[in-house]
C-alpha positions in Angstrom: 0.2 0.0 0.0 2.6 2.6 0.7 4.1 2.1 -2.8 0.9 2.5 -4.4 0.2 5.4 -2.2 3.4 7.0 -3.5 2.5 6.4 -7.2 -1.1 7.9 -6.9 0.4 10.8 -4.9 3.1 11.4 -8.0 0.1 11.3 -10.5 -1.6 13.9 -8.6 1.6 15.8 -8.1 2.5 15.7 -12.1 -1.2 16.5 -12.9 -1.3 19.5 -10.5 1.9 21.0 -11.7 1.0 20.6 -15.2 -2.4 22.1 -15.0 -2.5 24.0 -11.7 -5.6 24.1 -9.6 -8.9 23.6 -11.4 -11.3 25.6 -9.5 -13.8 23.0 -10.1 -17.0 23.0 -9.7 -18.0 26.3 -11.3 -21.1 27.3 -9.8 -22.5 30.1 -7.6 -24.6 27.8 -5.2 -25.1 24.4 -4.0 -28.4 24.3 -6.1 -26.4 25.1 -9.3 -23.9 22.5 -8.5 -26.8 19.8 -8.3 -28.5 21.1 -11.4 -25.2 21.0 -13.2 -24.6 17.5 -12.1 -27.8 16.2 -13.5 -27.3 18.3 -17.0 -23.8 17.2 -17.5 -24.6 13.3 -17.7 -23.6 12.0 -21.2 -22.9 15.6 -22.4 -19.9 18.2 -22.7 -19.8 20.8 -20.0 -19.8 23.7 -22.5 -23.5 22.5 -23.2 -24.3 22.6 -19.6 -23.2 26.1 -19.2 -25.5 27.1 -21.9 -28.5 25.6 -20.3 -27.3 27.0 -17.0 -27.4 30.5 -18.8 -30.7 29.9 -19.9 -32.1 29.3 -16.4 -30.1 32.2 -15.0 -31.3 34.5 -17.7 -34.8 33.8 -16.9 -34.2 34.1 -13.3 -34.9 30.6 -12.8 -32.1 29.2 -10.6 -33.8 29.5 -7.4 -34.9 26.4 -5.5 -38.7 27.5 -5.1 -38.6 28.9 -8.9 -37.5 25.5 -10.3 -39.8 23.7 -8.1 -42.8 25.6 -9.4 -41.7 25.8 -13.1 -43.6 23.4 -15.5 -41.5 20.6 -16.5 -42.0 21.2 -20.0 -40.7 24.8 -19.7 -37.8 23.6 -17.8 -37.1 21.0 -20.7 -37.1 24.0 -23.1 -34.6 25.9 -21.1 -32.2 23.2 -20.7 -32.2 21.8 -24.3 -28.7 22.8 -24.9 -27.7 20.2 -22.6 -29.3 17.4 -24.8 -31.7 14.7 -23.5 -33.6 17.8 -22.4 -36.9 16.0 -21.6 -35.3 13.4 -19.5 -33.1 15.8 -17.7 -36.0 17.8 -16.8 -37.8 14.9 -15.3 -34.4 14.0 -13.3 -34.4 17.6 -12.0 -37.9 17.7 -10.8 -37.4 14.1 -9.2 -34.5 15.7 -7.4 -36.4 18.9 -6.3 -39.4 16.5 -5.3 -36.9 14.6 -3.1 -35.4 17.5 -1.5 -38.9 19.0 -0.9 -40.4 15.8 0.5 -37.4 14.6 2.4 -35.8 18.0 3.9 -38.4 20.6 3.3 -36.3 22.2 0.6 -33.5 23.0 3.0 -30.2 22.0 1.3 -28.3 23.0 4.7 -30.4 20.2 6.5 -30.0 17.6 3.6 -26.1 18.2 3.5 -26.3 17.5 7.4 -27.2 14.0 6.9 -24.4 11.4 7.3 -22.6 10.5 4.0 -23.6 7.0 3.6 -27.0 8.0 4.6 -27.6 10.6 2.1 -25.7 8.8 -0.8 -28.1 5.9 -0.3 -30.9 8.4 -0.5 -29.8 10.2 -3.6 -29.3 6.7 -5.5 -33.1 6.2 -4.6 -33.8 9.3 -6.7 -35.1 8.4 -10.1 -32.3 9.3 -12.7 -29.6 9.8 -10.0 -26.7 7.4 -10.4 -23.4 6.9 -8.6 -21.4 9.6 -10.7 -24.1 12.2 -10.3 -24.9 11.2 -6.7 -21.1 11.7 -5.7 -20.7 14.7 -7.7 -23.6 16.4 -5.8 -22.1 15.2 -2.4 -18.3 16.1 -3.1 -18.8 19.4 -5.0 -22.2 20.6 -3.3 -22.2 19.2 0.1 -18.3 19.0 0.5 -18.3 15.4 1.6 -15.3 13.2 1.1 -16.2 10.9 -1.5 -14.3 10.6 -4.8 -16.1 10.9 -8.1 -15.3 8.4 -10.5 -16.0 8.9 -14.1 -15.2 7.4 -17.7 -11.9 9.3 -17.8 -10.6 8.0 -14.3 -11.1 4.4 -15.4 -9.4 4.9 -18.7 -6.2 6.7 -17.4 -5.7 4.4 -14.5 -6.1 1.3 -16.8 -3.6 2.9 -19.4 -1.3 3.5 -16.5 -1.4 -0.3 -16.0 -2.8 0.4 -12.3 -6.4 -1.1 -12.7 -8.2 -3.6 -15.0 -9.9 -2.3 -18.2 -13.5 -3.4 -17.0 -13.3 -2.2 -13.3 -16.5 -1.2 -11.9 -17.4 2.3 -10.5 -17.5 1.0 -6.9 -14.0 -0.9 -7.3 -12.4 2.2 -8.9 -13.7 4.3 -6.1 -12.6 2.0 -3.4 -9.2 1.8 -5.1 -8.7 5.5 -5.3 -9.9 6.1 -1.6 -7.8 3.2 -0.2 -4.7 5.1 -1.6 -5.3 8.7 -1.2 -6.0 10.9 1.9 -9.7 11.1 2.6 -9.8 14.9 2.2 -12.5 16.8 0.3 -10.2 19.3 -1.2 -7.9 16.6 -2.4 -10.8 14.6 -4.0 -12.2 17.7 -5.5 -8.8 18.7 -7.2 -7.6 15.2 -8.3 -11.0 14.4 -10.0 -10.8 17.7 -11.8 -7.3 17.1 -12.8 -8.2 13.8 -14.4 -10.8 15.4 -16.2 -8.6 17.8 -17.7 -6.1 15.1 -18.7 -9.0 13.2 -20.3 -10.3 15.9 -22.2 -6.9 17.2 -23.5 -4.9 14.2 -23.8 -6.4 10.6 -22.9 -9.0 10.5 -25.8 -10.6 7.2 -26.2 -9.5 6.5 -29.8 -6.7 9.0 -30.7 -4.9 9.5 -27.2 -2.3 12.6 -27.6 0.5 10.5 -25.8 3.3 12.7 -26.6 1.8 15.9 -24.8 0.6 13.9 -21.9 2.1 15.1 -18.5 1.8 11.2 -17.2 3.5 9.6 -20.3 6.7 8.6 -18.4 4.7 6.5 -15.9 2.0 5.4 -18.6 2.4 1.8 -19.4 0.2 2.2 -22.5 2.9 4.9 -23.9 5.7 2.7 -22.8 4.4 -0.2 -24.7 2.8 1.6 -28.0 2.5 5.2 -27.5 5.4 6.4 -29.5 4.8 3.7 -32.3 1.1 5.1 -32.3 2.1 8.7 -32.6 4.8 7.9 -35.6 2.2 5.9 -37.3 -0.4 8.7 -37.1 
Protein backbone atom coordinates (compact mmCIF):
# COMPACT_ATOMS: atom_id res chain seq x y z
CA UNK A 1 0.00 0.00 0.00
CA UNK A 2 2.77 2.55 0.74
CA UNK A 3 4.11 2.04 -2.79
CA UNK A 4 0.70 2.59 -4.38
CA UNK A 5 0.11 5.65 -2.22
CA UNK A 6 3.40 7.00 -3.51
CA UNK A 7 2.50 6.25 -7.15
CA UNK A 8 -0.93 7.85 -6.92
CA UNK A 9 0.51 10.79 -5.02
CA UNK A 10 3.04 11.31 -7.81
CA UNK A 11 0.28 11.15 -10.43
CA UNK A 12 -1.58 13.88 -8.57
CA UNK A 13 1.61 15.96 -8.20
CA UNK A 14 2.44 15.70 -11.91
CA UNK A 15 -1.07 16.69 -12.94
CA UNK A 16 -1.24 19.58 -10.48
CA UNK A 17 2.13 20.93 -11.63
CA UNK A 18 1.02 20.67 -15.26
CA UNK A 19 -2.53 22.07 -15.02
CA UNK A 20 -2.54 24.02 -11.76
CA UNK A 21 -5.65 24.36 -9.58
CA UNK A 22 -8.81 23.73 -11.57
CA UNK A 23 -11.34 25.69 -9.51
CA UNK A 24 -13.95 23.00 -10.01
CA UNK A 25 -17.02 22.89 -9.70
CA UNK A 26 -17.88 26.28 -11.28
CA UNK A 27 -21.16 27.38 -9.68
CA UNK A 28 -22.66 30.18 -7.62
CA UNK A 29 -24.63 27.96 -5.25
CA UNK A 30 -25.13 24.42 -4.01
CA UNK A 31 -28.32 24.20 -6.04
CA UNK A 32 -26.47 25.18 -9.20
CA UNK A 33 -24.00 22.33 -8.57
CA UNK A 34 -26.89 19.89 -8.17
CA UNK A 35 -28.55 21.05 -11.39
CA UNK A 36 -25.21 20.99 -13.22
CA UNK A 37 -24.46 17.46 -12.01
CA UNK A 38 -27.69 16.26 -13.60
CA UNK A 39 -27.29 18.28 -16.79
CA UNK A 40 -23.74 17.07 -17.41
CA UNK A 41 -24.81 13.45 -17.78
CA UNK A 42 -23.58 12.22 -21.20
CA UNK A 43 -22.75 15.69 -22.50
CA UNK A 44 -19.82 18.12 -22.65
CA UNK A 45 -19.66 20.85 -20.02
CA UNK A 46 -19.93 23.64 -22.60
CA UNK A 47 -23.49 22.44 -23.30
CA UNK A 48 -24.28 22.52 -19.59
CA UNK A 49 -23.05 26.09 -19.33
CA UNK A 50 -25.49 27.16 -22.06
CA UNK A 51 -28.39 25.48 -20.28
CA UNK A 52 -27.42 27.05 -16.93
CA UNK A 53 -27.19 30.46 -18.57
CA UNK A 54 -30.69 29.99 -19.98
CA UNK A 55 -32.02 29.34 -16.48
CA UNK A 56 -30.12 32.28 -15.04
CA UNK A 57 -31.29 34.54 -17.84
CA UNK A 58 -34.89 33.76 -16.90
CA UNK A 59 -34.14 34.21 -13.20
CA UNK A 60 -35.05 30.58 -12.59
CA UNK A 61 -32.08 29.16 -10.74
CA UNK A 62 -33.68 29.46 -7.33
CA UNK A 63 -35.06 26.42 -5.53
CA UNK A 64 -38.70 27.52 -5.36
CA UNK A 65 -38.60 28.91 -8.89
CA UNK A 66 -37.45 25.57 -10.28
CA UNK A 67 -39.89 23.66 -8.11
CA UNK A 68 -42.80 25.73 -9.45
CA UNK A 69 -41.59 25.75 -13.06
CA UNK A 70 -43.60 23.46 -15.37
CA UNK A 71 -41.51 20.51 -16.49
CA UNK A 72 -42.12 21.30 -20.17
CA UNK A 73 -40.80 24.85 -19.73
CA UNK A 74 -37.76 23.52 -17.86
CA UNK A 75 -37.10 21.08 -20.70
CA UNK A 76 -37.15 23.92 -23.22
CA UNK A 77 -34.68 26.00 -21.23
CA UNK A 78 -32.17 23.19 -20.74
CA UNK A 79 -32.29 22.05 -24.37
CA UNK A 80 -28.58 22.85 -25.00
CA UNK A 81 -27.65 20.10 -22.51
CA UNK A 82 -29.36 17.48 -24.73
CA UNK A 83 -31.71 14.70 -23.55
CA UNK A 84 -33.57 17.69 -22.17
CA UNK A 85 -36.90 16.04 -21.46
CA UNK A 86 -35.34 13.23 -19.47
CA UNK A 87 -33.07 15.65 -17.63
CA UNK A 88 -36.01 17.93 -16.82
CA UNK A 89 -37.74 14.92 -15.31
CA UNK A 90 -34.61 14.07 -13.32
CA UNK A 91 -34.28 17.63 -12.01
CA UNK A 92 -37.92 17.58 -10.96
CA UNK A 93 -37.41 14.22 -9.24
CA UNK A 94 -34.42 15.61 -7.36
CA UNK A 95 -36.29 18.75 -6.31
CA UNK A 96 -39.23 16.63 -5.22
CA UNK A 97 -36.94 14.51 -3.07
CA UNK A 98 -35.41 17.59 -1.41
CA UNK A 99 -38.87 19.01 -0.79
CA UNK A 100 -40.34 15.81 0.62
CA UNK A 101 -37.36 14.64 2.65
CA UNK A 102 -35.82 17.94 3.75
CA UNK A 103 -38.57 20.54 3.28
CA UNK A 104 -36.47 22.21 0.61
CA UNK A 105 -33.56 22.87 2.97
CA UNK A 106 -30.23 22.02 1.34
CA UNK A 107 -28.35 22.85 4.52
CA UNK A 108 -30.36 20.25 6.39
CA UNK A 109 -29.86 17.72 3.59
CA UNK A 110 -26.10 18.06 3.61
CA UNK A 111 -25.96 17.65 7.38
CA UNK A 112 -27.10 14.06 6.84
CA UNK A 113 -24.31 11.48 7.25
CA UNK A 114 -22.56 10.65 3.99
CA UNK A 115 -23.60 7.01 3.63
CA UNK A 116 -27.22 7.76 4.54
CA UNK A 117 -27.52 10.65 2.11
CA UNK A 118 -25.76 8.75 -0.68
CA UNK A 119 -28.23 5.90 -0.32
CA UNK A 120 -31.10 8.37 -0.44
CA UNK A 121 -29.77 10.10 -3.54
CA UNK A 122 -29.31 6.80 -5.34
CA UNK A 123 -32.98 6.14 -4.68
CA UNK A 124 -34.00 9.25 -6.66
CA UNK A 125 -35.06 8.51 -10.23
CA UNK A 126 -32.27 9.29 -12.70
CA UNK A 127 -29.52 9.75 -10.09
CA UNK A 128 -26.68 7.27 -10.54
CA UNK A 129 -23.41 6.91 -8.61
CA UNK A 130 -21.44 9.54 -10.53
CA UNK A 131 -24.19 12.15 -10.26
CA UNK A 132 -24.83 11.37 -6.58
CA UNK A 133 -21.14 11.56 -5.73
CA UNK A 134 -20.70 14.80 -7.66
CA UNK A 135 -23.52 16.31 -5.60
CA UNK A 136 -22.03 14.97 -2.36
CA UNK A 137 -18.46 16.13 -3.06
CA UNK A 138 -18.97 19.42 -4.87
CA UNK A 139 -22.22 20.69 -3.35
CA UNK A 140 -22.11 18.95 0.04
CA UNK A 141 -18.32 19.06 0.57
CA UNK A 142 -18.30 15.43 1.65
CA UNK A 143 -15.21 13.26 1.23
CA UNK A 144 -16.19 10.85 -1.52
CA UNK A 145 -14.26 10.43 -4.76
CA UNK A 146 -16.14 10.92 -8.03
CA UNK A 147 -15.34 8.32 -10.68
CA UNK A 148 -16.01 8.91 -14.36
CA UNK A 149 -15.01 7.36 -17.67
CA UNK A 150 -11.78 9.37 -17.74
CA UNK A 151 -10.74 8.06 -14.32
CA UNK A 152 -11.11 4.42 -15.33
CA UNK A 153 -9.48 4.93 -18.73
CA UNK A 154 -6.47 6.79 -17.33
CA UNK A 155 -5.77 4.35 -14.52
CA UNK A 156 -6.18 1.40 -16.87
CA UNK A 157 -3.72 2.88 -19.38
CA UNK A 158 -1.30 3.61 -16.56
CA UNK A 159 -1.38 -0.12 -15.85
CA UNK A 160 -2.86 0.22 -12.35
CA UNK A 161 -6.35 -1.30 -12.74
CA UNK A 162 -8.23 -3.71 -14.99
CA UNK A 163 -10.00 -2.29 -18.04
CA UNK A 164 -13.44 -3.48 -16.92
CA UNK A 165 -13.15 -2.23 -13.34
CA UNK A 166 -16.51 -1.23 -11.87
CA UNK A 167 -17.44 2.20 -10.53
CA UNK A 168 -17.41 0.96 -6.92
CA UNK A 169 -14.08 -0.86 -7.35
CA UNK A 170 -12.42 2.19 -8.89
CA UNK A 171 -13.76 4.42 -6.14
CA UNK A 172 -12.57 2.04 -3.41
CA UNK A 173 -9.15 1.83 -5.07
CA UNK A 174 -8.66 5.59 -5.09
CA UNK A 175 -10.00 6.09 -1.59
CA UNK A 176 -7.79 3.33 -0.21
CA UNK A 177 -4.62 4.97 -1.55
CA UNK A 178 -5.36 8.66 -1.16
CA UNK A 179 -5.88 10.69 1.99
CA UNK A 180 -9.61 11.16 2.58
CA UNK A 181 -9.82 14.92 2.14
CA UNK A 182 -12.55 16.88 0.37
CA UNK A 183 -10.15 19.38 -1.22
CA UNK A 184 -7.85 16.62 -2.47
CA UNK A 185 -10.68 14.56 -3.96
CA UNK A 186 -12.09 17.69 -5.57
CA UNK A 187 -8.83 18.71 -7.19
CA UNK A 188 -7.73 15.22 -8.23
CA UNK A 189 -11.01 14.45 -9.97
CA UNK A 190 -10.90 17.78 -11.78
CA UNK A 191 -7.30 17.18 -12.87
CA UNK A 192 -8.18 13.74 -14.25
CA UNK A 193 -11.04 15.29 -16.21
CA UNK A 194 -8.63 17.86 -17.64
CA UNK A 195 -6.19 15.14 -18.68
CA UNK A 196 -8.92 13.01 -20.22
CA UNK A 197 -10.34 15.91 -22.19
CA UNK A 198 -6.97 17.14 -23.45
CA UNK A 199 -4.87 14.01 -23.90
CA UNK A 200 -6.33 10.65 -22.90
CA UNK A 201 -8.94 10.36 -25.63
CA UNK A 202 -10.70 7.07 -26.22
CA UNK A 203 -9.64 6.51 -29.84
CA UNK A 204 -6.71 8.85 -30.52
CA UNK A 205 -4.84 9.57 -27.28
CA UNK A 206 -2.41 12.48 -27.50
CA UNK A 207 0.39 10.60 -25.74
CA UNK A 208 3.29 12.87 -26.65
CA UNK A 209 1.87 15.87 -24.78
CA UNK A 210 0.57 13.88 -21.79
CA UNK A 211 2.14 14.91 -18.45
CA UNK A 212 1.90 11.27 -17.29
CA UNK A 213 3.54 9.63 -20.29
CA UNK A 214 6.70 8.71 -18.39
CA UNK A 215 4.72 6.54 -15.96
CA UNK A 216 2.13 5.27 -18.44
CA UNK A 217 2.25 1.59 -19.35
CA UNK A 218 0.36 2.08 -22.60
CA UNK A 219 2.69 4.86 -23.73
CA UNK A 220 5.73 2.76 -22.87
CA UNK A 221 4.42 -0.22 -24.83
CA UNK A 222 2.83 1.46 -27.81
CA UNK A 223 2.43 5.21 -27.41
CA UNK A 224 5.44 6.40 -29.39
CA UNK A 225 4.75 3.96 -32.21
CA UNK A 226 1.11 5.09 -32.34
CA UNK A 227 2.08 8.73 -32.64
CA UNK A 228 4.64 7.98 -35.38
CA UNK A 229 2.07 6.03 -37.38
CA UNK A 230 -0.50 8.82 -37.05
